N, C-alpha and C positions, 0 to 999 in steps of 0.2 A: 065673300071674303072681305073683311074690313081693311081699310087703307090707312097707312101712317105716312105722313109727309116729313121727310128728314132733311134738315138744312145743315149742311156740313161744309166748312171751308176746306178742310183737308180731305181730299178725295183723289183716287188715282187720276193722273200719274204721280201724285205726290207719294213720297216714301215716308217711313217712320211709323212708330207704334200708334200715334194718334189716328192714323188712317185706318189701321186694322180693326179697331174696336167696332166701327160702324160698317165697314166692309163685311165683317163676319156676322154682325147682326143681320144685315141685309141678305146675306147668303142663306141664313137659317130661318128667318122670320116666315117666309112663305110656307114652310112645313109646319108652322105653328098657327096657321090661319090668318096671317097678316100679309097684305100686299104693300111693300114699301115703294115709295116714289122719292127720288133723291133730287135735291137742288144743290148745285155746287158751282164754284166760279168757273168761268170760261177761260180766263187768262191770268190765273193766279201766279204770283211770284214765289214759288215754293223753294224752300232751302235745300231740299233733297228730293230726288225722283226715284221711283221704282214702278215703272209701267206694268211690271208683271202682276201687281196686285189687282189690276183691272180684270184679269182672268177669273178672279174670285167672285165677281159680281154676276149673278145669273143674267142671261141674255134677255129674260122676260122683264127685268127691272127697268123702269123708265128713269133715265137720268137727265134732268133739265140743267141747263147752264145759263148763268147770268154774268155779264161783264162786271169787272171790278176795277176800281182805280186804287193803286197802292203807291206809297211814297218811296219805295225802295230804289227805283231807277234814279230819282232825284238825289237820293242819299248817296248812291254810288258816284253820281256826277260830282257831288260835293267833295267826295274823297278822291277825286281825280280820275274817275273812270275805273277804279279798281274794285274788286269784290269787296263787299261791305266789311267782312271780317273773316279771319281764319279761325276764330275762337268758336267752340261749341256753344257757349253761352256768352254772347258778346256783352250783355248788360252787366254781368257780375264777374267777368273774367278779363284779365289783361290790363295793361296800362293804356290810357286814352290820350289821343292827340286832342288839340283844342277843337278840331273839326268834329271829332267823334263826340266830345263833350257837348258841343253845340247841337249836334244832331240828336243826341239823347234827350237834351232839354226840350227840343222841338217835339220829339216823339212823345215825351212824357206829358207835355202840357197842351199841345195842339191836336193830338190824335187820341181822344179819350172815348172809350176806354183802351183802345189799341189801334195800331195803324191800319186795321181792316175796316175801320168805321165807314169808309167810303162805299162799302158794299150794302149798307143798311138801307138808305133811302131808295135807290133804284130797285132793290130787291122787293121792298114792301109794295111798291106800285105794281111791279110785274106779278108778284105772287097773289096779291089781292084779287086781281082779275082772273088769274088761273084757278084759284081755289073756289071762286064763285061758280066757275064753269065745270070744275072737276072736284066735287066735294070729297073730303077726307074725314076720318073719324078722330084723328089725333095729329098734332104737329109736334115734332121733336127738333130742338136746336141743340147742337153739340159744340162745346167750346172747351179749350181755347181755339181760336180767338173768341173771347166772351162778347164781343160786339154782335155776334150772330144771335145772341139771346134778345137783343133789341129788335131784331126782325120778328122773332116769335112774339115778343110783347106787343108790338104794333098789330100783328095779325090777329092776336087773341082779342085785343080791344076793338078792332074793326069788324071781325067776323064771328067772334064768340066761340071759336073752335078750341076744344081742350088742348092744352099745351104743356109739354114737359121740357124744361131746360136740363140738358145732361152736362154735368161738370166732370170732365176728365181730370181737371186740376182745380184747386181752389181759385177764388177770384181775388178779392182784396187781401187775402191772407197768403197769396202766393209769395214764396220766399224772395224772388228776385226783384219784386216791386220796390223794396226798400233801397235798392241801388239806383232807382230812377230819380232824377232831381225834380220831383213833383212839388209844385206849390201847394199850399194848404187848401186853396180853393179847388185845385184839381183833385186832391184826395177826397174832398167832400163830394165832388161831382161823381167820382168813381163809386164811392160807397153808396151814394144815393141811387145810382143806376143799379147796383147789385141788390140793394134792399127792395127796390121796386120790382125787379125780376122775381126775387124770392117770394114776395108777398102777393103778386098778381098771377103767378102761374098756377096750373092745376095741381101739379106735384113736382117736387125737385128730385132729380136723380143724381146721386153721387156715385163714385166708383171705388171708394174705400170707406170702411166703417167709421174711421176717425173724422173724415171730412163730413160724412153724414151727421155725426154728432155736432160738429161745429155749426153746420147749417141749421140743424133742428133747434139749436139754442138761439138762433138768430131770427126765426120766423115761425108763425103758426101754421104755415103751409106744410102738409105732410112731406117728409123727405125719405125717399127710398134709396137703397144701395144695391147696385149690381156691379160686381168687379169686372175687370178685364179677364181674359182667359186664354186658353190655347185651343187650337183646332186639331182634333184627333186625326183628321185627314193629312195634316202636315207631318205627322209623326208615324205614319203607317210603314210597315216593313221593318226589316232588321236595321239596326243602327249601322252607320258606316264604320268600316274597319279603321282603327286607330293607326297612326304612323309609327308607333313604338316609342314616341317621346312622351315625356311628362308634360302635357299641355294644359296650362292655365289660360283659359279662354274668356275673353270679354267681347260681347257683340253689342253693336249700337254706338251711340255717342258716348265719348269718355271725356268728361269736362274737368277743367283744372280745379274747380271748386269741389270736386269729389276725389281729388288725387290722394290715394292711400299711401302716404309716405312710410308709415310703419310697416306696411306689407312689403314694400320694396326692400326695406332694411332687413326684414326677416328672411326674405328670399336670398338676399346677398349673403347673410350669415350661413344659411343652409348650403349655399353654393361652396362655401369654404369648409364647413364642418362635415357634410354628408358626402361620402365617396360616390362619385358618379352623378351627383345631383346637377352640377353645372353643365355637364355634357348632355344630360337628358332633358333639362328644363327648356321649355319653349313658352314664352308669353305671347299668346296669339291675340292680336288686337284687330277685331273685325268691325270696321266702321271708322268714323271720323274721330281723331284723337287730338286733344290740345297739346301744344308744344311742351307745356310745363310737365305733363305726364311723362313724356318721353325723356325729358331732361332729368326727372327724378329717378327713372329707371336706370339711366346711364350713370347717375351719381352713386347708385348702389352697386355699380360694377357689372350690370346685367345687360348692357347695350347689345352684346352679341347674341343674347337669348331672345331678343324681340323679333317677332314675325308680324310686321305691320301689313295686314291683308288689305286694309282700306274698305270703303263702303261696298256692300254686296247686296244683291237682291234678297228677298225674304227667304226663298228656298235655300239659297247658299248659306245664309246665316243659320238656318235651322240645322243644316248638315254640320256646320262648325260646332253648334251647341251639342249635338248628339255624339260627336266624336271626341269631345273634350275629356280630359282627365278630371279637371275641376273647373267649375264655372264661377267666374268672378263677377260680383255685383256690388260695387260701391255706390252709395247714395251721395247726393250733394251734402257737404259738411255744413249744415245749417239747421238750427232747431226747428224752423218752420217746415222742414222737409219731413218731419216725423210722421205725418198722417198719410204720406203719399206711397202708393204702390206702383213701382215702375212696370210698364207693360211687359217688358222682357222677362220679368220674374215668372210669369205663368208659363211661358215657353221653356224657361229653364226647368221648371217643375216637370214639364212633359218630356224634356230631354232625358230625365232620370239620371243625371250626373250630379254628384254632390256640389252644393252651392256654398261658396264662401261669401257671405254678405258682410258688408262693412257699413255701419251706420248706427243709429240709435238702437240700443239693445232692448228697448221697450217699445219700439216703433211698430208701425203697421207691417212693414216688411218682415221684421223679426218674428212677429206673431205667426205669419203665414209659413215661413220657413220652419219654425219650431213645430207647428201643428201638423205639418205634412211630413215631418221627419226627413227633410230634404237637405239638411246641412246645418250651418251655424251662422249667427250674426255677431260680429265683434265690433265694438266701438273703434273709431279711427285710431285712438291712441292705445288701445288694449291689444298689445302685440302677443301676449301669452297664448290666448285661445287661437289666434291665427297660426302661430308656430305649431301648437299641438295638433291642430287640424291638418296642416300641411305635412307634418312628419308622419301622421297616421296614413294619409293618402299616399305619400311617397313609399312607405313600407308596403302598402297594398299593391302599388304599381310594380314594385320590385318582386313581389311574391306571386305574380301571375295576373294581376289586373284589379282594378277598382270596381267593386260591385255596384250595380244599379241601385238607386234609391227605390223604396217600395211603399212609401206613405200614400194615403188615400188623397187623391187630387181631383176626383170626378166632378166635384162641385164647381170646378173652374173650367170645365170644358165649354167650348163655344155653344154646343147644343144646349147644355144646362143653363147657360146665361141667357140664350135666346128664349128658352122656355120661361125663365123668370121675367124677361122683358115683355113677352106676349101676355103674361098674366097681369103685369102692371098696365100695359096698354088697354087691356080689356076693362080693367077697373076704372081707369081714367076716362075711357070713352063712355062709360055708363054714369059718369059724374059722381062716382062714389067717394 
C-alpha cells in the first residue's frame, strides 16, 4: 500500500468544516489503497472544538504532533485578557478599537502569510528527519492556514518527494484579505510565496471549479479539483421527526458580512400576511452567530421566532439539517466569494431538505444547487424569489409536509471524492 503524508493545521479536536475535508479523506483512503499519515499541531489555539470528529479517524492511522507557537495568547493579553473577539469573522466584521486595529496591523505585516507561520521552521526540521526514516510516496499540505504550504515547499526542495498543496480556500484572492492593513511590500511577499508554491509543487488541488480556473490561469503546474462532500454514513437511517413547526435552519458560523437583510424583511411580511405563519415559524440558528444578525432579525419583528441553539457537535448539526423544513445558506456578501463552495452545502444536499441559498446567482454555489435540483439561490437584494420559494414551502408544510429533494448528488459523496483523490495521488506519485 502506498503512503501519503498529510500536513494539516486543523485536525481533531478542532471543529469546523475545514477539519472534516481531510478527516473524511483519511477515513476512506485506506479502502482505496493509500495509507495516510497525518502531521498536526500538538498545542494549537483552535477557535472552535469538536472532539467527536476524532472518532472518524481510523485507529490504524498514525497521527504525529508537532508543537506550534501562535500569537493569540499575546493578542488576548493586549486586549486585557478577554477573548479576542465575539465576531465570526473578526477581520471584516464589527467596529475596531485602537488595540484591535494595532493587532490587525501586526498580524497583517509581521506574520506573513498568516499567524501560523511559527509552525513552519520547526516542522521542516522534524519532518525532514522523519521522512528520511519513513519514506512516503506523496506529501499533501492543506490550507488555510496557507503557511502549511511553505512546509511542503521546503520538504519537496530538500527531499524531492512529490507534493500537492490543497487549497480549501483561495490564497491571495481570499475576500477578507482586503480588510487587512497590509503594506505594499507585504502584499508583494504574500503573492511571491503563493506563486512559488504554485510553480514548484507537483500538482495544485482546489476544492471548487472556479478556484481551479483562477489558479490554472496563474501557473503552468496542473491544477486538479476535488470538491468537499458528504459522508453517507452520517445520513443513514430515517430522518428525525420534525417538531411540527416551520423550521428555517442554519448550521455553522453565521457572519455579519453574510447577513440576509432582505430575507428577514420577507419573513416579517409573511408573518403579517400569512395566517398561522408567525405562530409556526422557527428560525433555528445552530452555531456561532454574529450580533448584527440577531439584531436584524429583531428589527424585522421576529425576535420571538429565533431558536439560538448555539455550537453543536457534528452529529447534532446533521440531525438539525435533516429535520429542517428549509435549510438556509447565505454566503458572505462580497464579489470575491463567488468561487467558494461552503463545506456545509454538501451536507445540506445530503439532508434532502430544500435549500434557500443567498449569494451570487451565477456563483459556484448557485451552480451546484441548480444542477442537483436542491433549491434556489437568490441575490442578497433579490427578495422576490426568496418570497416565492418560502410561500411555496409554507403551503407544502400546511398541506402535509415538504417533500425531500431528489436530485443526483452521488458525485459529492465522501467515498466518491476519496476515489478521485486516490487517482490523483497515484498519478502524482508516478510523476505523470
